[in-house]
C-alpha positions in Angstrom: 8.4 312.0 191.6 11.9 313.4 191.4 14.5 310.7 190.8 16.6 309.8 193.8 20.4 310.4 193.5 22.6 307.6 194.6 25.4 308.7 197.0 28.9 308.5 195.6 30.8 305.4 196.6 33.6 306.0 199.0 36.9 304.3 198.4 37.1 301.1 200.5 40.8 301.3 201.4 42.3 303.7 203.9 43.6 307.1 202.7 47.1 307.0 201.7 49.4 309.9 202.2 51.8 310.8 199.4 54.7 311.1 201.8 54.2 307.5 202.9 55.3 306.2 199.6 58.7 307.6 200.1 61.0 304.7 201.2 63.5 305.4 203.9 66.8 303.4 204.2 66.8 300.8 207.0 68.3 301.8 210.3 71.8 300.6 211.1 72.0 297.3 213.1 71.8 298.0 216.8 74.4 296.6 219.2 73.0 294.0 221.6 73.9 295.7 224.8 73.5 292.7 227.1 75.6 290.5 224.9 78.1 293.3 224.5 78.4 293.8 228.2 78.9 290.1 228.9 81.5 289.6 226.1 83.2 292.9 227.0 83.7 291.6 230.6 85.1 288.3 229.3 87.3 290.2 226.9 88.6 292.5 229.6 89.4 289.5 231.9 91.3 287.8 229.1 93.3 290.9 228.4 94.4 291.3 232.0 95.1 287.6 232.3 97.3 287.6 229.2 99.5 290.3 230.7 99.7 288.8 234.3 100.0 285.1 233.6 101.5 284.5 230.1 105.0 285.8 231.1 105.0 283.2 233.9 104.8 280.4 231.3 108.5 280.7 230.5 110.3 277.8 232.3 114.0 277.4 232.9 114.6 281.1 233.5 116.0 282.2 236.8 114.2 285.3 238.1 115.5 287.6 240.7 114.1 290.7 242.3 115.5 293.9 241.0 114.6 296.0 244.1 116.8 296.8 247.0 116.3 295.4 250.5 114.6 298.5 251.8 112.2 298.6 248.9 111.1 294.9 248.5 109.0 293.8 245.5 106.0 291.5 245.8 106.9 288.1 244.5 103.9 288.2 242.2 105.4 291.0 240.2 108.9 289.5 239.8 108.1 287.4 236.7 106.7 290.6 235.1 109.4 293.1 236.0 112.5 290.8 235.9 112.6 290.9 232.1 110.2 293.5 230.6 111.2 292.5 227.0 110.1 288.9 227.6 107.0 290.2 229.4 106.0 292.4 226.4 106.7 289.5 223.9 104.3 287.2 225.7 101.8 289.9 226.2 101.5 290.9 222.5 100.9 287.2 221.6 98.0 287.0 224.0 96.7 290.4 223.0 96.7 289.5 219.3 94.5 286.5 220.1 92.1 288.5 222.2 91.6 291.4 219.8 91.2 289.0 216.9 88.3 287.3 218.8 86.9 290.6 219.8 87.2 292.1 216.3 85.2 289.2 214.8 82.4 289.8 217.2 82.3 293.5 216.3 82.3 292.5 212.6 79.4 290.2 213.2 77.4 292.8 215.1 78.0 295.3 212.3 76.7 292.8 209.7 73.4 292.6 211.7 70.9 289.8 211.6 71.0 289.1 207.9 69.5 285.9 206.4 72.4 283.4 206.3 72.9 281.1 203.4 74.5 277.8 204.4 75.2 276.6 200.9 78.7 275.4 200.2 79.4 278.3 197.8 78.2 280.8 200.4 80.3 279.3 203.2 83.4 279.4 201.0 82.7 283.0 200.1 82.4 283.9 203.8 85.7 282.1 204.6 87.4 283.9 201.7 86.0 287.3 202.9 87.2 286.6 206.5 90.7 285.6 205.3 90.9 288.8 203.2 89.7 290.9 206.2 92.2 289.3 208.6 95.0 289.9 206.1 94.0 293.5 205.6 93.7 294.0 209.3 97.1 292.4 210.1 98.8 294.5 207.4 97.2 297.7 208.7 98.2 296.9 212.2 101.8 296.3 211.2 101.8 299.6 209.3 100.4 301.3 212.4 103.3 299.8 214.4 105.8 301.3 212.0 104.1 304.7 212.3 104.0 304.5 216.1 107.7 303.7 216.7 109.0 307.2 215.7 106.0 308.7 217.5 107.1 307.0 220.7 110.7 308.1 220.2 109.4 311.7 219.8 107.7 311.4 223.2 110.9 310.5 224.9 111.6 306.8 224.5 115.4 306.1 224.6 117.1 306.2 221.2 120.3 304.4 222.1 118.8 301.4 224.0 115.5 299.5 224.5 114.7 299.5 220.8 112.9 296.1 221.2 110.9 297.5 224.1 109.7 300.4 221.9 108.8 298.1 219.0 106.7 295.9 221.3 105.0 298.9 222.9 104.1 300.2 219.4 102.7 296.8 218.5 100.7 296.7 221.7 99.2 300.2 221.0 98.5 299.3 217.4 96.7 296.1 218.3 94.5 298.2 220.6 94.0 301.1 218.3 93.9 299.7 214.8 93.0 296.0 214.9 89.4 296.2 216.3 88.5 299.1 214.0 89.8 297.7 210.8 88.5 294.2 211.6 85.0 295.5 212.1 84.8 298.2 209.4 87.5 297.3 206.9 89.4 299.8 204.7 87.0 301.5 202.3 87.8 301.1 198.6 87.5 303.7 195.9 84.2 302.1 194.8 82.7 302.4 198.3 79.9 304.9 199.1 81.0 308.3 200.2 79.8 307.7 203.7 81.9 304.6 203.9 85.0 306.3 202.6 84.8 309.1 205.1 83.6 307.1 208.1 87.0 306.7 209.7 87.6 310.4 209.3 84.3 311.2 211.0 85.0 308.8 213.8 88.6 309.5 214.7 89.1 313.1 213.4 85.8 314.6 214.3 84.9 312.0 217.1 81.5 311.8 215.6 80.4 308.4 216.9 76.6 308.1 216.2 75.7 304.5 216.9 76.5 302.1 219.8 78.8 300.1 217.5 80.7 303.2 216.5 81.1 304.2 220.2 82.4 300.6 220.9 85.2 301.4 218.4 86.0 305.0 219.3 85.8 305.1 223.1 88.3 302.3 223.7 90.7 303.9 221.3 90.4 307.2 223.1 90.8 305.4 226.4 94.0 303.7 225.1 95.6 307.0 224.2 94.7 308.7 227.5 95.9 305.7 229.5 99.2 305.6 227.6 99.7 309.3 228.4 99.0 308.8 232.1 101.2 305.7 232.2 104.2 307.6 231.0 104.1 309.8 234.1 105.9 307.4 236.5 108.8 306.6 234.1 111.1 309.6 234.9 110.4 309.6 238.7 113.3 308.5 240.9 111.4 306.0 243.0 113.6 303.1 241.9 110.7 300.7 241.7 111.0 297.6 239.4 107.4 298.2 238.1 108.7 301.5 236.7 110.7 299.6 234.1 110.0 300.9 230.5 107.5 300.2 229.0 105.4 298.4 231.7 103.6 301.4 233.1 102.5 302.6 229.7 101.4 299.1 228.7 99.3 298.5 231.8 97.8 302.0 231.8 96.9 301.9 228.1 95.3 298.5 228.6 93.2 299.8 231.5 92.2 302.8 229.4 91.1 300.5 226.6 88.9 298.6 229.1 87.5 301.7 230.7 86.7 303.1 227.3 84.8 299.9 226.4 82.6 300.2 229.5 82.1 303.9 228.9 80.8 303.1 225.4 78.4 300.6 226.9 77.2 303.0 229.6 76.6 305.8 227.0 74.6 303.5 224.7 72.6 302.0 227.6 71.6 305.5 228.8 70.4 306.3 225.3 68.5 303.0 224.8 
C-alpha cells in the first residue's frame, strides 16, 4: 500500500501583515469638549464681571456723569466711564487672574491623561515646572506689551496724552493674545523638536490650527484682533458719549471678540467630532 502523506501543519496564530509591525506615534490629546464648553462659559462670565464690577470697588472716589443733560448716561456706566484709567487698571488685574487660571487648564489639557506620580520628588518637579512656565509667560506678556504700545500709537492713539491709557490697553491685548498661548505651549528651546519650534509660526502665521486645542488658542486670538479693530471705529465719531472714552470701546470689543473666538473654536471642534 502506498504510504499516506501527512498534511502540512498550518500555523496556529493569525497571519500577521508586515505593515502592522510599523509603530505609529500616538495621537495628540483630544480636548474634552463638554468640560471645555463649561469652563469657557465660566471663564467668559469672569472676564465680563471683572470689567463691569471691579472698577466699582474703589471707595472714597466721587463720581459724576460726564454727559450733558440732553444726552444722559445710565448710572450703571458712570463708575466705568468717569475715570477710564482707573477702570483699565482694575480690569487688567482681574484679567490677569482669569487668563492665568484659563492658561493652566489649557496646559493641563495639552498634557493629556498621563499617569501622575504623586511622590514628593515628582510634586516638587511639577511645582518647579509650573513656576518656570509662569515666569516665562509673564516675561513674554510684558514683552508683548512693549511691542504693542508703538503699534497702538501707529494706529492713531494720542501721542501727547493718554499714555497710561495706551499702556493699559497694550497690556490688556497682550494678556488676551500672548498669555494663554505661552502658558499652554511654552516657548520652544533650541533642543526642541522641529515641529515644536515651528508650531507658533504654523498657528499664527499660517493659521494652520489642526487640533481642537490649537483652535482654542488661535480662534480667541483672531477674535481679539478683529474685536479691537471694530472697537476703534466709534472713537473718532462726534457723538459726545461718555462710553466713547479712549480706550473703553477697544477694550470691550476685543474682550467680546476673544469670547466669541472661544465659542467658535468649540463649535468647529464639536462639528468635527
